[in-house]
C-alpha positions as CSV (number, residue, x, y, z in Angstrom):
1,M,-3.5,-133.5,-31.1
2,P,-4.1,-137.1,-32.3
3,G,-6.9,-137.8,-34.7
4,L,-9.8,-140.1,-34.1
5,F,-9.8,-143.6,-35.7
6,G,-13.5,-144.3,-35.4
7,I,-16.0,-145.6,-32.8
8,N,-14.6,-147.9,-30.2
9,H,-17.9,-149.3,-29.0
10,L,-21.6,-148.7,-28.7
11,T,-23.5,-149.9,-25.6
12,L,-26.9,-151.4,-25.7
13,S,-29.1,-152.4,-22.8
14,T,-31.3,-155.5,-22.7
15,P,-33.4,-157.5,-20.2
16,D,-32.1,-160.7,-21.9
17,L,-28.4,-160.7,-22.6
18,D,-28.3,-164.3,-24.0
19,R,-31.0,-163.6,-26.5
20,L,-29.4,-160.4,-27.7
21,V,-25.9,-161.9,-27.9
22,A,-27.4,-164.8,-30.0
23,Y,-29.1,-162.4,-32.4
24,Y,-25.9,-160.5,-33.1
25,T,-23.6,-163.5,-33.2
26,Q,-25.7,-166.3,-34.7
27,L,-27.8,-164.1,-37.1
28,L,-25.4,-161.3,-38.0
29,G,-22.0,-162.9,-37.5
30,A,-20.5,-160.8,-34.7
31,T,-18.1,-162.7,-32.4
32,L,-18.2,-162.8,-28.6
33,A,-15.0,-161.1,-27.4
34,F,-15.7,-161.5,-23.7
35,E,-18.4,-161.7,-21.1
36,H,-18.5,-160.7,-17.4
37,A,-20.9,-162.2,-14.9
38,A,-22.9,-159.8,-12.7
39,T,-21.4,-158.8,-9.4
40,S,-22.9,-157.1,-6.4
41,S,-21.9,-153.7,-8.0
42,D,-22.0,-154.3,-11.7
43,P,-24.5,-155.8,-14.2
44,R,-23.7,-158.7,-16.5
45,I,-22.1,-157.6,-19.8
46,A,-21.0,-159.1,-23.1
47,V,-18.7,-157.4,-25.6
48,L,-19.1,-158.4,-29.3
49,D,-16.5,-157.9,-32.0
50,V,-18.4,-156.5,-35.0
51,G,-15.4,-156.1,-37.3
52,G,-12.2,-154.2,-37.4
53,D,-11.7,-152.7,-34.0
54,D,-15.4,-151.9,-33.4
55,H,-17.3,-153.5,-30.6
56,L,-20.9,-153.7,-29.3
57,M,-21.2,-153.8,-25.5
58,I,-24.4,-155.3,-24.2
59,V,-25.5,-154.7,-20.6
60,E,-28.2,-156.7,-19.0
61,T,-30.7,-154.5,-17.2
62,A,-34.1,-154.8,-15.7
63,T,-35.5,-152.0,-17.9
64,V,-36.7,-152.5,-21.4
65,P,-34.7,-150.3,-23.9
66,A,-36.2,-147.6,-26.1
67,T,-37.3,-148.8,-29.5
68,G,-38.1,-145.6,-31.3
69,L,-36.5,-144.2,-34.4
70,D,-34.2,-141.2,-34.5
71,P,-35.3,-137.7,-35.7
72,L,-34.6,-138.8,-39.3
73,Q,-36.8,-141.9,-38.9
74,K,-33.8,-144.2,-38.9
75,A,-32.2,-146.4,-36.3
76,G,-29.7,-143.8,-35.2
77,W,-26.9,-146.3,-35.3
78,G,-25.8,-149.1,-37.6
79,L,-23.6,-151.9,-38.6
80,R,-21.7,-152.1,-41.9
81,V,-21.1,-154.9,-44.3
82,G,-18.6,-155.0,-47.2
83,S,-20.8,-154.9,-50.3
84,H,-24.3,-154.6,-51.7
85,E,-24.2,-158.3,-52.5
86,R,-23.4,-159.1,-48.9
87,L,-26.2,-156.7,-47.7
88,C,-28.6,-158.6,-49.9
89,E,-27.4,-161.9,-48.4
90,V,-27.9,-160.5,-44.9
91,H,-31.3,-159.2,-45.8
92,A,-32.4,-162.7,-47.1
93,H,-30.9,-164.4,-44.0
94,I,-32.8,-162.1,-41.6
95,L,-36.0,-162.7,-43.4
96,A,-35.5,-166.5,-43.5
97,A,-34.9,-166.5,-39.8
98,G,-38.3,-164.7,-39.3
99,W,-36.9,-161.4,-38.0
100,P,-38.3,-158.0,-39.1
101,V,-36.3,-156.1,-41.7
102,G,-37.2,-153.3,-44.1
103,P,-36.4,-153.1,-47.8
104,I,-32.9,-152.2,-49.0
105,E,-32.8,-148.5,-49.9
106,T,-30.3,-146.7,-52.1
107,L,-28.8,-143.5,-50.6
108,P,-26.2,-141.3,-52.3
109,T,-23.2,-143.0,-50.7
110,Q,-24.5,-146.3,-49.4
111,W,-27.3,-148.9,-49.4
112,T,-29.2,-149.4,-46.1
113,M,-31.9,-151.4,-44.5
114,T,-33.3,-151.3,-41.0
115,A,-33.8,-154.5,-39.0
116,R,-35.3,-154.9,-35.5
117,D,-33.4,-156.8,-32.8
118,P,-35.1,-159.1,-30.3
119,D,-35.8,-156.2,-28.0
120,G,-37.5,-154.4,-30.9
121,R,-34.7,-151.8,-31.2
122,P,-34.0,-150.7,-34.8
123,V,-30.5,-151.2,-36.2
124,D,-29.4,-149.9,-39.7
125,I,-27.3,-152.3,-41.7
126,R,-25.4,-150.6,-44.5
127,A,-22.9,-151.1,-47.3
128,H,-21.0,-148.2,-48.7
129,R,-21.3,-147.6,-52.4
130,P,-18.1,-147.5,-54.5
131,R,-16.6,-144.1,-54.6
132,T,-16.1,-142.4,-58.0
133,P,-12.9,-140.5,-58.4
134,S,-13.2,-136.7,-58.3
135,P,-12.4,-135.0,-61.6
136,Q,-8.9,-133.6,-61.7
137,P,-8.5,-129.9,-62.6
138,T,-7.0,-129.3,-66.0
139,G,-4.4,-126.7,-66.4
């Protein structure tokens, strides 16, 4: 059986596709991969490239999405940046743009902060901490 490579995409709903696409592309640096207009049977969608082979699919709906935290009081999903320095830059950029974002926290394997997108939905943004090599057994 083949192994998994990672997450292909995550789908978010929004009543304002243009506003949410602008947030993730202009503020956080995602790239619009493609967009489909609404048809009589399907809603309008946009797919954003968020790095590597990972994508964020955004579907325009009439309903407002849930904005609560997960059982661990976190966003329940997140985006990743390459370093702590880059995370600090993104934090400052979000604050300067006037969007809500929490402080950067240090976890055992990564640094994290939780932002709120234009729909009020939480999104964790994280940077992995450098891994230390495991001690080698001596024989």
